[in-house]
Wavefront OBJ file of the C-alpha trace (Angstrom):
o trace
v 7.174 34.522 37.196
v 9.408 34.121 34.645
v 8.475 35.137 31.058
v 12.062 33.956 29.334
v 11.431 32.358 25.914
v 12.804 29.535 24.163
v 14.359 29.074 20.846
v 12.535 30.083 17.742
v 12.685 26.067 16.630
v 11.258 25.061 19.740
v 8.852 27.930 20.515
v 7.715 27.858 16.614
v 8.644 25.455 14.385
v 7.948 22.254 16.697
v 5.128 23.757 18.866
v 2.261 21.477 19.288
v 2.442 17.735 19.457
v 4.262 15.593 16.240
v 2.759 12.642 15.053
v 5.179 10.652 17.120
v 4.767 12.292 20.388
v 0.875 12.231 19.773
v 1.395 7.953 19.153
v 3.736 7.799 22.250
v 1.407 9.312 24.479
v -2.038 7.744 23.173
v -0.360 4.548 24.328
v 0.483 5.767 28.037
v -0.516 3.663 30.536
v -1.809 6.790 32.341
v -3.782 8.435 29.439
v -5.563 4.760 28.637
v -6.088 4.615 32.425
v -7.719 8.424 32.136
v -9.915 7.065 29.533
v -11.375 4.197 32.407
v -10.197 1.530 30.954
v -7.529 -1.163 32.135
v -4.179 -1.483 30.152
v -4.425 -4.839 30.673
v -7.270 -5.143 27.900
v -5.894 -2.954 25.674
v -5.242 -4.382 22.215
v -2.732 -2.191 20.427
v -2.241 -2.043 16.534
v -0.594 1.025 17.751
v 3.421 0.069 18.054
v 5.745 0.892 15.687
v 7.773 -1.744 17.072
v 8.932 -5.660 16.686
v 8.188 -7.787 19.787
v 10.252 -11.248 18.703
v 12.555 -12.657 21.316
v 16.376 -11.828 20.426
v 18.724 -14.417 20.061
v 19.832 -16.079 23.288
v 23.209 -15.885 21.947
v 23.146 -11.734 22.193
v 21.945 -11.883 25.547
v 25.044 -14.294 26.552
v 27.151 -12.125 24.977
v 26.420 -9.332 26.759
v 26.745 -11.737 30.058
v 30.240 -12.832 28.997
v 31.026 -8.600 28.699
v 30.223 -8.096 32.092
v 31.600 -10.695 33.867
v 35.121 -10.524 32.426
v 36.389 -7.669 34.660
v 39.026 -7.105 31.469
v 36.410 -6.880 28.564
v 34.057 -4.969 30.712
v 36.797 -2.492 31.449
v 37.642 -2.597 28.194
v 34.105 -1.372 26.718
v 34.342 1.548 29.316
v 36.941 3.409 26.929
v 36.296 5.777 23.751
v 35.885 4.070 20.678
v 37.279 5.428 17.216
v 34.923 8.543 16.446
v 33.829 6.236 13.499
v 32.932 3.451 15.895
v 34.576 0.109 16.915
v 36.574 -1.164 13.761
v 35.732 -4.677 14.191
v 31.899 -3.846 14.665
v 32.028 -2.293 11.393
v 34.577 -4.657 9.719
v 31.670 -7.195 10.636
v 28.541 -5.401 9.029
v 30.373 -5.595 6.168
v 30.421 -9.150 6.128
v 27.114 -9.349 7.677
v 25.927 -7.473 4.315
v 27.403 -9.749 1.940
v 26.211 -12.654 3.390
v 22.598 -11.895 4.330
v 21.935 -9.229 1.451
v 24.446 -10.401 -1.199
v 26.249 -7.003 -1.546
v 29.705 -7.245 -2.961
v 32.285 -6.656 0.119
v 32.824 -3.322 1.096
v 35.182 -1.536 3.348
v 35.050 -0.426 6.633
v 35.754 2.828 5.969
v 32.501 2.774 4.362
v 30.946 2.686 7.682
v 30.497 4.637 10.419
v 28.460 3.787 14.119
v 26.053 6.030 15.639
v 24.119 6.038 18.881
v 20.816 5.159 16.225
v 19.476 5.853 12.903
v 17.448 8.595 13.985
v 20.291 10.263 15.302
v 22.444 9.542 12.231
v 19.273 10.745 10.083
v 19.626 13.752 11.641
v 23.387 14.195 11.016
v 23.077 12.558 7.601
v 21.296 15.638 6.612
v 23.595 17.680 8.054
v 26.061 16.247 5.596
v 23.892 16.470 2.388
v 22.393 19.665 2.695
v 22.656 22.924 3.180
v 19.442 25.060 5.254
v 17.045 25.816 2.792
v 18.284 22.557 0.365
v 14.958 21.058 -1.304
v 14.434 17.268 0.315
v 12.601 14.742 -0.943
v 10.184 12.058 0.247
v 7.927 9.609 -0.997
v 4.302 10.270 0.135
v 3.449 8.497 2.699
v 6.345 8.262 4.606
v 7.649 8.028 8.139
v 6.468 10.792 10.540
v 9.799 11.681 11.920
v 11.619 12.544 9.291
v 9.824 16.023 8.941
v 10.720 17.241 12.733
v 14.081 15.919 11.900
v 14.844 18.139 9.307
v 13.544 21.008 10.619
v 16.111 20.715 13.647
v 19.034 19.319 11.158
v 18.548 22.118 8.066
v 16.321 24.799 9.112
v 14.009 26.940 6.358
v 14.573 23.780 3.952
v 11.899 22.833 1.373
v 10.178 19.501 2.041
v 8.592 17.944 -1.094
v 6.677 14.510 -1.872
v 6.614 11.976 -4.390
v 2.997 10.407 -4.820
v 3.064 6.971 -3.969
v -0.267 5.978 -2.712
v -3.576 6.353 -4.688
v -5.774 6.584 -2.517
v -8.800 6.319 -4.676
v -8.332 2.809 -5.261
v -6.098 2.636 -2.281
v -2.754 1.015 -4.040
v 0.841 1.944 -3.730
v 2.596 3.367 -6.629
v -0.186 2.621 -9.368
v 1.927 4.597 -12.385
v 5.764 4.854 -11.495
v 6.190 6.407 -14.135
v 4.133 9.822 -12.916
v 6.118 9.044 -9.935
v 9.639 9.497 -11.705
v 8.565 12.685 -13.761
v 7.441 14.383 -10.118
v 10.909 13.514 -8.997
v 12.846 14.520 -12.277
v 11.057 17.868 -11.762
v 11.905 18.989 -8.444
v 15.693 17.696 -9.331
v 15.810 19.753 -12.387
v 14.745 22.552 -8.999
v 17.545 21.674 -6.817
v 16.489 18.611 -5.224
v 19.537 17.232 -3.315
v 18.001 14.190 -1.748
v 15.327 11.577 -1.584
v 14.507 9.388 1.275
v 13.147 6.071 1.293
v 12.680 3.433 3.755
v 12.891 0.245 2.370
v 10.305 -1.633 3.439
v 8.270 1.238 3.681
v 7.049 3.248 6.690
v 4.010 3.337 7.255
v 2.880 1.249 3.672
v 4.841 -1.616 4.397
v 5.236 -2.107 0.868
v 8.809 -2.307 -1.235
v 9.194 -0.327 -4.665
v 9.973 -2.053 -6.920
v 13.579 -2.891 -8.564
v 12.937 -0.744 -11.552
v 11.448 2.324 -9.897
v 14.540 2.073 -7.269
v 17.024 1.761 -10.241
v 15.329 4.518 -11.948
v 15.296 6.956 -8.496
v 18.945 6.551 -8.390
v 19.933 7.294 -12.201
v 17.768 10.531 -11.918
v 19.531 12.092 -8.797
v 23.112 10.749 -9.996
v 22.406 12.653 -12.854
v 21.624 15.811 -10.873
v 24.380 14.628 -8.203
v 21.761 14.334 -5.550
v 21.494 11.531 -2.994
v 19.291 8.669 -2.698
v 19.259 7.422 0.812
v 17.621 4.177 2.010
v 16.149 3.798 5.547
v 17.157 0.239 6.207
v 14.966 -0.656 9.678
v 13.252 -3.119 8.175
v 15.314 -4.268 5.661
v 15.495 -8.342 7.516
v 11.992 -7.688 7.633
v 11.189 -8.850 3.867
v 8.622 -11.001 2.680
v 8.567 -12.532 -0.623
v 11.686 -12.546 -3.272
v 14.060 -10.507 -1.487
v 14.501 -6.695 -3.724
v 17.801 -6.564 -5.698
v 18.176 -3.100 -4.261
v 18.864 -4.656 -0.930
v 22.514 -5.284 -2.124
v 22.949 -1.945 -4.119
v 26.751 -1.262 -2.633
v 27.620 2.239 -1.559
v 31.290 1.978 -2.918
v 29.476 0.837 -6.243
v 26.978 3.800 -5.998
v 28.660 7.120 -4.119
v 25.118 8.414 -4.429
v 23.801 5.953 -2.743
v 23.406 6.213 1.223
v 22.422 3.159 3.419
v 20.891 4.185 6.869
v 20.952 1.619 9.349
v 19.834 0.118 13.060
v 19.888 -3.022 15.010
v 16.658 -2.149 16.378
v 14.199 -4.390 14.509
v 15.908 -7.085 12.905
v 17.989 -8.108 16.258
v 14.807 -6.832 18.523
v 17.042 -4.173 20.018
v 14.637 -1.134 20.309
v 16.100 0.081 23.491
v 20.082 -1.275 23.102
v 20.638 2.033 20.621
v 22.963 1.185 17.863
v 22.645 2.322 13.905
v 25.378 3.152 11.350
v 25.720 4.382 8.232
v 27.131 2.839 4.947
v 28.028 5.105 2.484
v 30.461 6.812 -0.190
v 34.318 7.174 2.245
v 33.787 11.408 1.709
v 29.966 11.546 3.230
v 31.597 9.198 6.223
v 34.071 11.317 6.476
v 31.288 14.418 6.380
v 29.773 12.548 9.308
v 33.308 11.766 11.312
v 33.244 15.633 11.455
v 30.014 15.621 13.347
v 29.982 12.521 15.534
v 33.173 14.297 17.189
v 30.555 17.265 18.301
v 27.681 15.261 18.262
v 28.526 11.600 20.217
v 32.291 11.914 20.295
v 32.326 7.937 20.662
v 29.855 5.561 19.736
v 28.344 3.087 22.225
v 31.124 0.568 23.340
v 29.449 -1.842 24.967
v 26.654 -2.230 21.863
v 29.124 -2.197 19.264
v 31.574 -4.924 20.837
v 28.552 -7.418 21.633
v 27.124 -6.670 18.049
v 30.709 -7.057 16.836
v 31.179 -10.667 18.398
v 27.289 -11.879 17.662
v 28.128 -11.434 14.412
v 31.193 -12.866 14.131
v 30.208 -16.243 15.882
v 26.603 -16.184 13.481
v 28.398 -15.360 10.456
v 30.809 -18.248 10.642
v 28.051 -20.665 11.874
v 25.502 -19.742 9.588
v 22.875 -19.690 12.306
v 22.497 -15.861 11.432
v 21.054 -16.527 8.832
v 18.587 -19.308 9.836
v 17.464 -16.324 12.464
v 16.719 -13.668 10.182
v 14.589 -16.053 8.103
v 13.126 -17.478 10.971
v 11.861 -14.229 12.421
v 11.034 -13.022 8.928
v 8.351 -15.988 8.684
v 7.058 -15.425 12.183
v 6.146 -11.189 10.788
v 4.788 -12.529 7.155
v 2.385 -15.436 9.239
v 1.084 -12.389 11.293
v 0.784 -9.883 8.364
v -1.221 -12.829 7.081
v -3.295 -13.108 10.266
v -3.702 -9.369 10.480
v -5.038 -9.270 6.305
v -7.408 -11.972 6.755
v -8.914 -10.654 9.743
v -9.238 -7.461 8.696
v -10.996 -8.549 5.812
v -13.191 -10.878 7.738
v -14.630 -8.652 10.400
v -14.106 -5.257 8.718
v -13.840 -5.144 5.086
v -12.039 -1.807 4.481
v -9.560 -1.368 2.231
v -5.828 -2.431 2.914
v -2.309 -2.630 1.855
v -0.627 -6.276 1.926
v 2.236 -6.078 3.669
v 5.359 -6.596 1.633
v 7.622 -6.508 4.471
v 7.757 -4.457 8.133
v 5.355 -3.977 10.460
v 2.097 -2.544 9.214
v -0.791 -2.033 6.986
v -2.853 1.446 6.418
v -6.518 1.810 5.618
v -8.690 4.522 5.405
v -10.977 5.724 7.809
v -14.737 4.426 7.504
v -16.777 6.826 5.611
v -13.912 9.280 5.688
v -14.059 10.494 9.374
v -10.999 12.204 10.740
v -8.812 9.715 11.688
v -7.877 11.413 15.545
v -11.332 11.360 16.759
v -12.403 7.943 14.778
v -8.905 6.672 16.761
v -10.457 8.157 19.948
v -13.550 6.758 19.948
v -12.203 3.197 19.133
v -10.039 3.232 22.191
v -12.523 4.322 24.690
v -15.227 2.276 23.479
v -13.614 -1.171 22.590
v -10.374 -0.882 24.201
v -8.131 -0.970 21.180
v -5.707 1.103 20.188
v -5.188 2.379 16.174
v -3.013 5.279 14.772
v -4.079 8.137 13.119
v -2.459 8.702 9.773
v -2.114 12.154 10.357
v 1.646 13.283 10.190
v 2.788 10.761 7.288
v 1.925 12.627 4.429
v -1.119 14.327 2.366
v -2.360 10.698 1.530
v -2.885 9.658 4.630
v -4.912 12.650 5.973
v -7.604 10.025 6.764
v -6.455 7.364 7.078
v -5.051 4.921 9.560
v -1.731 3.192 10.408
v -2.175 -0.781 12.072
v 0.928 -2.628 13.433
v 0.853 -5.764 13.880
v 4.264 -5.755 15.282
v 3.886 -6.348 18.917
v 1.519 -9.285 18.172
v 3.782 -11.239 16.686
v 3.210 -14.034 19.527
v -0.474 -13.390 20.250
v -2.352 -13.772 17.310
v -5.663 -14.473 18.743
v -5.142 -10.582 20.174
v -5.134 -9.823 16.581
v -8.665 -11.343 16.020
v -10.218 -10.433 19.195
v -9.512 -6.713 18.368
v -11.421 -6.371 15.070
v -14.197 -7.797 16.481
v -14.308 -5.467 19.310
v -14.289 -2.888 16.499
v -16.789 -4.508 14.618
v -19.509 -4.999 17.378
v -19.202 -1.402 18.005
v -19.211 -0.146 14.968
l 1 2 3 4 5 6 7 8 9 10 11 12 13 14 15 16 17 18 19 20 21 22 23 24 25 26 27 28 29 30 31 32 33 34 35 36 37 38 39 40 41 42 43 44 45 46 47 48 49 50 51 52 53 54 55 56 57 58 59 60 61 62 63 64 65 66 67 68 69 70 71 72 73 74 75 76 77 78 79 80 81 82 83 84 85 86 87 88 89 90 91 92 93 94 95 96 97 98 99 100 101 102 103 104 105 106 107 108 109 110 111 112 113 114 115 116 117 118 119 120 121 122 123 124 125 126 127 128 129 130 131 132 133 134 135 136 137 138 139 140 141 142 143 144 145 146 147 148 149 150 151 152 153 154 155 156 157 158 159 160 161 162 163 164 165 166 167 168 169 170 171 172 173 174 175 176 177 178 179 180 181 182 183 184 185 186 187 188 189 190 191 192 193 194 195 196 197 198 199 200 201 202 203 204 205 206 207 208 209 210 211 212 213 214 215 216 217 218 219 220 221 222 223 224 225 226 227 228 229 230 231 232 233 234 235 236 237 238 239 240 241 242 243 244 245 246 247 248 249 250 251 252 253 254 255 256 257 258 259 260 261 262 263 264 265 266 267 268 269 270 271 272 273 274 275 276 277 278 279 280 281 282 283 284 285 286 287 288 289 290 291 292 293 294 295 296 297 298 299 300 301 302 303 304 305 306 307 308 309 310 311 312 313 314 315 316 317 318 319 320 321 322 323 324 325 326 327 328 329 330 331 332 333 334 335 336 337 338 339 340 341 342 343 344 345 346 347 348 349 350 351 352 353 354 355 356 357 358 359 360 361 362 363 364 365 366 367 368 369 370 371 372 373 374 375 376 377 378 379 380 381 382 383 384 385 386 387 388 389 390 391 392 393 394 395 396 397 398 399 400 401 402 403 404 405 406 407 408 409 410 411 412 413 414 415 416
């Protein structure tokens, strides 16, 4: 029997199930069957994904590429290391037309395999191992292992965002800014904020985000906006959505087509940033990817070009936002009616968060609910200390099945 060991990173730093692995494994068909449940009867509030249909035009563009022998042949070639120029050019137009961002250069854009891959590489471009990296508490669970992989021995620090007694978001923004400034004085290198947030689906106020950027600029540090859910805002659009990396060299925008274009499995991401940051990412792309995916880049470029010119993209995004806002309304209405748990009202994105009843351990609570009701919830453990006794509920997969939201909460109410 072999006694070899893997790297210390894998054996020690990443040992055990991460929150993301826990979520994915809990939802696996095999795990559900082991509990004696029929997967077809399970109602899931666990999926961190959207479920709206991608535009028919996007599917037709892929069809055109595959049916055109010469075009299909071209998508099998390497692109530039920074990615297809036309795609980067169309992304600039996309930001201007949809988010009112001043037009910037394709040289401020780099394509990658996904925002997950690009975040890993961005950490290595902005930070050295051992640097201090900041997040809001709570925040996206996948960031933490990314830091361990990309910049080992870095210190992760947290800016308080969720007040757990009253269950409110950023109730004292001035205190949170003071905490940020204190960390910056001690050498904070970057602050990462999803906008809208995962897991809370909140959007920090423009004044709070502007103050964050100003503090970070004063300390030569970076503000990283994770824009995975950017197209799914409810209410008035945040002014921060129009901030340009050309005007703010300390601002980095991490993007993906996965949520707004319903392309979770068609992996394509990009970063918009100061040209010096893009040049650094190009050096990593050379050894990590060599060439971003040409098929998805060409398809996305052609889709953006057509839909921006005829204004249909604006209509698609507007309809998609309304679909998820309506689904969020159904979620909150039924959560209040059947369970009465404290919750945050989503301002965008796909989630709300709730404390577990009577402060129960969220993992055992979720397992009991799943076994006894066939309803899947996600434990908050791993999203930050404020979510240690909390749940994340996703309405994303149920955007076309509002009746299941009602039924899911009815089942939980009956069991409890």
